[in-house]
C-alpha positions in Angstrom: 31.2 168.4 -77.1 33.8 166.7 -75.2 34.5 163.0 -76.1 35.7 162.0 -72.7 36.4 158.6 -74.1 39.1 159.8 -75.9 41.0 161.1 -72.7 44.2 158.9 -72.2 44.0 156.4 -69.5 46.6 157.4 -66.9 46.4 154.6 -64.3 46.7 154.6 -60.5 48.1 157.8 -59.2 49.1 159.6 -56.1 48.0 163.1 -54.7 51.2 164.8 -54.3 52.2 166.1 -50.7 55.2 167.8 -50.0 56.7 165.6 -47.1 56.9 162.9 -49.4 58.6 164.8 -52.2 61.8 162.6 -52.5 59.9 159.4 -51.8 57.7 160.1 -55.0 60.4 161.2 -57.1 62.1 158.2 -56.6 59.0 155.9 -56.8 58.1 157.4 -60.3 58.0 153.9 -62.1 55.5 152.7 -59.3 53.2 155.8 -59.6 51.5 156.5 -62.5 50.6 160.1 -62.4 50.0 162.7 -60.0 47.5 165.0 -58.9 49.1 168.2 -57.7 47.1 171.0 -55.5 46.7 173.9 -58.1 46.4 176.4 -55.2 50.1 175.5 -53.8 51.7 176.5 -57.2 49.6 179.4 -58.2 52.0 182.1 -56.3 55.2 179.9 -56.4 58.3 181.4 -55.3 61.5 179.9 -56.8 62.0 176.5 -54.8 58.2 175.9 -55.2 59.0 176.4 -59.2 61.7 174.4 -59.1 59.7 171.6 -57.4 57.1 171.6 -60.2 59.8 171.4 -62.9 61.1 168.1 -61.0 57.5 166.9 -60.9 56.9 167.5 -64.4 60.4 165.7 -65.6 58.8 162.4 -63.9 54.9 162.3 -64.1 51.9 163.3 -66.0 50.3 166.3 -63.6 46.6 167.1 -62.9 46.0 170.4 -61.2 43.2 169.9 -59.0 41.7 173.4 -57.6 40.3 174.2 -54.1 39.4 177.8 -54.2 37.7 178.6 -57.7 34.3 178.5 -55.9 32.3 177.4 -58.9 28.9 177.5 -56.9 29.3 181.2 -56.1 26.0 183.0 -57.2 28.2 186.3 -57.5 30.4 184.8 -60.1 34.1 183.6 -60.3 37.2 185.3 -58.9 38.8 186.4 -62.4 42.2 187.0 -60.8 42.2 183.6 -59.6 41.0 182.1 -62.6 43.9 183.4 -64.7 46.3 182.1 -62.4 45.0 178.6 -62.7 45.0 179.3 -66.5 48.7 179.9 -66.5 49.5 177.0 -64.3 47.2 174.5 -66.5 48.9 175.8 -69.6 52.4 175.3 -68.3 51.8 171.7 -66.8 49.5 171.0 -70.0 47.5 168.3 -68.6 44.8 166.1 -70.3 42.3 167.3 -67.8 42.0 169.7 -65.0 40.0 169.3 -61.8 37.5 171.5 -59.5 35.0 170.9 -56.8 31.2 171.0 -57.2 31.3 173.7 -54.2 31.9 177.5 -53.3 34.1 178.8 -50.9 33.2 182.6 -51.2 29.9 184.2 -50.6 29.0 187.9 -50.5 32.9 188.5 -50.9 33.8 186.3 -47.8 36.2 183.6 -47.8 34.2 180.8 -46.2 37.5 178.7 -45.5 36.3 175.5 -46.7 34.2 173.5 -49.5 30.3 174.2 -49.0 28.1 172.2 -50.5 25.7 173.9 -53.4 22.0 174.1 -53.2 20.7 171.0 -55.5 18.0 173.1 -57.1 17.5 175.0 -60.0 18.9 178.4 -59.0 22.4 176.6 -57.8 22.3 174.4 -61.0 22.2 177.6 -63.1 24.9 179.5 -61.2 27.2 176.1 -61.4 26.5 176.0 -65.3 27.4 179.6 -65.7 30.6 179.8 -63.6 31.8 176.4 -65.6 30.9 178.0 -68.6 33.4 181.0 -68.2 36.1 178.6 -66.4 36.0 176.3 -69.7 36.2 179.1 -72.1 39.0 180.7 -69.8 41.2 177.1 -69.8 41.1 175.4 -72.9 41.6 171.9 -71.4 38.8 169.3 -70.3 37.1 169.9 -66.9 36.1 167.6 -64.3 34.3 168.0 -61.1 34.3 166.8 -58.0 31.4 165.5 -55.7 31.9 166.5 -52.0 30.6 165.8 -48.7 27.9 167.5 -46.7 26.9 167.1 -42.9 23.4 167.7 -43.4 20.6 167.8 -46.1 19.7 171.3 -46.7 16.0 172.4 -46.8 16.3 174.1 -50.1 17.6 171.2 -51.7 14.8 170.2 -54.3 16.8 168.0 -56.9 18.3 164.5 -55.7 22.0 164.7 -55.9 22.5 161.9 -58.4 20.2 163.7 -60.9 21.8 166.9 -60.0 25.1 166.0 -61.1 23.9 164.2 -64.4 22.1 167.2 -65.3 25.3 169.7 -64.3 27.6 167.1 -66.5 25.3 167.4 -69.7 24.7 171.0 -69.4 28.2 172.1 -68.8 30.1 169.5 -71.0 32.2 168.6 -68.0 33.5 165.2 -66.9 33.2 163.8 -63.1 36.1 163.4 -60.6 34.1 160.7 -58.6 35.5 160.8 -55.0 34.4 157.5 -54.1 35.1 158.1 -50.2 32.7 160.9 -50.6 30.1 159.2 -52.1 30.5 156.3 -49.4 30.6 159.0 -46.6 27.4 160.7 -47.8 25.5 157.2 -48.4 26.6 156.0 -44.7 25.6 159.6 -43.0 22.5 160.2 -45.1 21.3 156.5 -45.2 21.0 156.1 -49.0 22.1 153.4 -51.7 25.5 154.6 -53.5 24.4 151.8 -56.0 21.3 153.9 -57.0 23.6 157.0 -57.1 25.9 155.4 -59.8 22.7 154.3 -61.7 22.3 157.9 -62.2 25.4 159.0 -63.9 26.1 159.3 -67.5 28.7 156.2 -68.0 31.0 158.3 -70.4 31.7 161.1 -68.2 33.2 159.3 -64.9 37.1 160.3 -65.7 38.7 159.9 -62.5 38.2 158.5 -58.9 39.6 159.9 -55.4 40.0 157.4 -52.8 41.2 157.4 -48.9 39.9 156.7 -45.6 38.1 158.7 -42.9 37.1 158.5 -39.1 33.8 158.2 -37.3 33.4 161.2 -35.0 30.0 161.5 -32.8 28.2 159.2 -35.1 29.3 160.6 -38.4 31.9 159.4 -40.9 34.1 162.3 -41.4 36.2 162.6 -44.7 39.6 163.7 -43.1 41.8 162.0 -45.6 43.6 160.5 -42.5 43.3 156.7 -42.6 44.2 153.9 -44.9 41.2 153.1 -47.4 38.6 150.8 -45.7 37.4 147.6 -47.4 33.9 149.2 -47.9 35.1 152.1 -50.2 37.6 149.4 -52.0 34.0 147.3 -52.8 32.3 150.3 -54.0 35.6 151.0 -56.2 35.3 147.9 -57.5 31.6 148.4 -58.6 32.8 151.9 -60.0 35.3 150.1 -62.4 33.2 147.4 -63.6 30.4 150.2 -64.5 32.5 153.1 -65.8 35.6 153.3 -68.1 37.5 155.4 -65.6 41.0 157.2 -66.9 42.4 157.5 -63.6 42.5 157.1 -59.8 44.2 159.2 -56.9 45.0 158.1 -53.4 44.4 161.3 -51.9 46.0 161.4 -48.1 46.3 164.4 -46.4 47.3 163.3 -42.9 48.1 161.0 -40.4 50.6 159.8 -42.7 51.9 156.4 -42.8 55.1 155.1 -44.0 55.6 155.8 -47.9 55.7 152.3 -48.5 51.8 151.9 -47.4 50.8 154.5 -49.7 52.4 152.8 -52.5 50.8 149.7 -51.3 47.3 151.3 -52.0 48.5 152.6 -55.1 49.2 149.1 -56.2 46.0 147.7 -54.9 43.9 150.2 -57.0 45.7 149.2 -60.1 44.9 145.5 -59.6 41.3 146.2 -58.6 41.3 148.2 -61.8 42.7 145.4 -64.1 40.5 142.9 -62.5 37.5 145.1 -63.7 39.3 144.9 -67.0 40.7 148.8 -66.8 44.0 149.9 -67.8 45.3 146.5 -68.9 
């Protein structure tokens, strides 16, 4: 069994995005670590390969996968998994991450992260695919919760209970996307604190946070806005409850001045310190 308490505390980091390459490299003293989108480096040309080396010189890098499709009933894409293994071995991170989702079904690429069914069949498929991924890539794996637009009729298990059993059976940690949790709790009218009550305390390894937008009465997780105050308050509760090892600001659009991103990274570090983390 993995002892997640022994993982290193990385601190307050940033999701790497190409438009800010030079600013990120120059700000290495203000950003504790980086999360890289693994898919952007799987078939790297010479320029992307050199970029990866520049980032490795300055930062601890955490690969974050998008398309392993751990929830697919037909199993994993072994070629993609092999590419992920090569990248993870090269970067040598303390952990790597993927989503609790599927992106392929019946051999068809869906094109987005789709929620797995919260039932026994969905749990069994996830656990089997995670077993294969963990046997292939010899680093701790942490799994991220995603947003969903509707409660699916075949969901038979509460999401918090489903995640707790998934983490226990698969020997994985949790990448708790606080914004996703807040978004789901708002859209589906449930208590985020009760969700946190169901999680195993030693498995919450890393966080994501950012801001989204309201559209047609729904809160949309589009990673395009500054982190709102309710998410900061929820993060404060998460830091109080769980021995989180690191947190990543995950901005993907409507980019502000880079100093605004650094200010959020700094605020996250301060909130964590207030709750006794990374001090």
